[in-house]
C-alpha positions in Angstrom: 91.7 119.9 3.0 92.4 116.7 4.9 90.2 113.7 3.8 87.9 112.1 6.3 89.1 108.5 6.9 86.7 105.6 6.5 85.6 104.3 9.9 86.2 100.7 10.7 82.9 98.9 11.6 83.9 95.5 13.0 80.9 95.0 15.2 78.6 92.2 14.3 75.6 93.9 15.8 75.4 96.4 13.0 74.8 93.5 10.5 71.9 92.2 12.6 70.5 95.7 12.7 70.6 96.1 8.9 69.1 92.6 8.5 66.3 93.6 10.9 65.7 96.8 8.9 65.6 94.7 5.7 63.0 92.3 7.3 60.9 95.4 8.2 61.0 96.4 4.5 59.8 93.0 3.5 56.9 93.3 5.9 56.0 96.7 4.5 56.2 95.4 0.9 54.0 92.5 1.8 51.5 94.7 3.7 51.1 97.3 1.0 53.5 97.5 -2.0 51.6 100.5 -3.3 52.0 102.5 -0.1 55.7 101.6 0.2 56.3 102.8 -3.4 54.3 106.0 -2.6 56.6 106.8 0.4 59.7 106.1 -1.7 58.6 108.5 -4.4 56.8 111.1 -2.3 59.2 113.9 -3.2 57.8 113.9 -6.7 54.3 112.6 -6.0 52.0 115.3 -4.6 49.0 113.1 -5.3 50.3 110.6 -2.7 50.6 113.4 -0.1 47.1 114.6 -0.8 45.7 111.0 -0.5 47.7 110.5 2.7 46.3 113.8 4.1 42.8 112.6 3.4 43.5 109.4 5.4 45.5 111.0 8.2 43.1 109.6 10.8 44.4 106.1 10.1 48.1 106.9 10.6 48.5 104.6 13.6 47.9 101.4 11.8 50.1 98.3 11.3 51.8 99.7 8.2 52.7 103.0 9.8 54.0 101.5 13.0 56.3 99.1 11.0 57.4 102.1 8.9 58.1 104.1 12.0 60.2 101.3 13.4 62.2 101.1 10.1 62.8 104.8 9.9 63.8 104.9 13.5 66.4 102.2 12.9 67.8 104.0 9.9 68.1 107.3 11.6 69.4 105.6 14.8 72.3 104.2 12.8 72.9 107.5 11.0 73.0 109.4 14.2 75.3 106.8 15.7 77.7 107.3 12.8 77.7 111.0 13.3 78.3 110.8 17.0 81.1 108.3 16.4 82.6 110.6 13.8 82.9 113.5 16.3 83.9 111.1 19.1 80.9 111.9 21.4 79.9 108.2 22.0 81.4 104.8 21.2 79.9 102.9 18.3 78.3 100.2 20.4 75.0 98.4 20.6 74.1 99.9 24.0 74.6 103.4 22.6 72.6 102.5 19.5 69.6 101.2 21.5 69.5 104.5 23.5 69.6 106.6 20.3 67.0 104.3 18.7 64.6 104.7 21.6 65.0 108.4 21.6 64.3 108.7 17.8 61.3 106.4 18.0 59.7 108.1 21.0 60.4 111.5 19.6 58.8 110.9 16.2 55.8 109.1 17.8 55.1 111.9 20.2 55.8 114.5 17.5 53.1 113.0 15.4 50.6 112.5 18.2 51.1 116.0 19.6 50.9 117.8 16.2 47.7 115.9 15.2 46.2 116.5 18.6 46.9 120.2 18.6 45.5 120.6 15.1 42.3 118.9 16.2 42.1 121.0 19.4 42.5 124.3 17.5 40.4 123.0 14.6 43.1 123.8 12.0 43.4 120.3 10.4 42.3 121.5 7.0 44.7 124.5 7.1 47.9 122.7 8.1 47.0 119.1 7.4 49.1 118.9 4.2 52.1 120.5 5.9 52.0 118.0 8.8 51.5 115.0 6.5 54.4 116.3 4.2 56.7 116.5 7.2 55.9 113.1 8.5 56.0 111.5 5.0 59.3 113.1 4.0 60.9 111.8 7.3 60.1 108.2 6.1 61.0 108.9 2.5 64.4 110.1 3.7 64.9 107.0 5.8 63.9 104.7 2.9 66.4 106.4 0.5 69.1 106.7 3.1 69.1 103.0 4.1 71.0 101.7 1.0 73.5 104.5 1.4 74.2 103.5 5.0 74.7 99.8 3.9 77.1 100.8 1.1 79.1 103.1 3.3 79.5 100.6 6.1 80.4 97.7 4.0 82.5 99.4 1.2 85.6 101.5 0.9 83.6 104.7 0.8 84.4 107.1 3.6 81.8 108.7 5.8 81.9 111.9 3.8 79.7 110.2 1.1 77.1 109.5 3.7 77.1 113.1 4.9 76.7 114.4 1.3 73.9 111.9 0.6 72.1 112.8 3.8 72.5 116.5 3.2 71.0 116.2 -0.3 68.0 114.2 1.0 67.4 116.7 3.9 67.6 119.7 1.6 65.4 118.0 -1.0 62.8 117.2 1.7 62.6 120.8 2.9 62.6 122.1 -0.6 59.6 120.1 -1.5 58.0 120.9 1.8 58.2 124.6 1.1 57.1 124.1 -2.6 53.9 122.2 -1.7 53.1 124.5 1.3 54.5 127.8 0.2 51.4 129.9 0.7 50.9 128.6 4.2 54.5 129.0 5.2 54.9 132.5 3.8 51.7 133.7 5.4 52.5 132.2 8.8 56.3 132.6 8.7 56.7 133.5 12.4 54.7 130.5 13.5 56.6 128.2 11.1 59.9 129.4 12.6 58.5 128.8 16.1 57.5 125.3 15.0 61.0 124.6 13.8 62.6 125.7 17.0 60.1 124.1 19.4 59.4 120.7 17.6 62.3 120.1 15.3 65.6 121.7 16.6 65.2 121.8 20.4 64.2 118.1 20.9 67.2 117.0 18.7 69.6 119.1 20.7 68.2 117.7 24.0 68.5 114.2 22.6 72.1 114.6 21.6 72.9 116.1 25.0 71.2 113.1 26.7 73.1 110.6 24.6 76.4 112.3 25.4 75.7 112.0 29.1 
């Protein structure tokens, strides 16, 4: 099997993006070190998920908005690297800002829509932990993926290392999502699959198509 070559990142803008993400981390740590640590360790900390579920009404606060910005930056860079790898779009700042905007708006709307629907149908108590787990694991994955992105971009590691690390994080997040919400998922399997297609897979495919245009 032919090895994947390491991509050459000579653009100065990526350094500024990483520094901006680091600044956001500093703001998060200053705002609430306990919450930041909770998000980093949420895979193995169900108590943090339960506590966050109880406080779900206060998601759109300063800490969460900054965390959403950080996670959007991380996934924006990650998606850009994937698109560059398959030669869909050039690795440029203009392309990155488009991807960043799509990720940020999608995750913000995703959260607002899911919370609103759960309130409209009065099923917050039933699916609250599932929704909180999904949102929390998105941020946990971003927090753990950030140092991997930095190492891959500024070292001799090829992009395969990034793909392996990302795959492990995604699999881990879904594994714990199923573990903590097994009874709900199994009993409502059809609706869970519908949720994946409508709110997870389809928007990402549309976003990639839009970026390619």
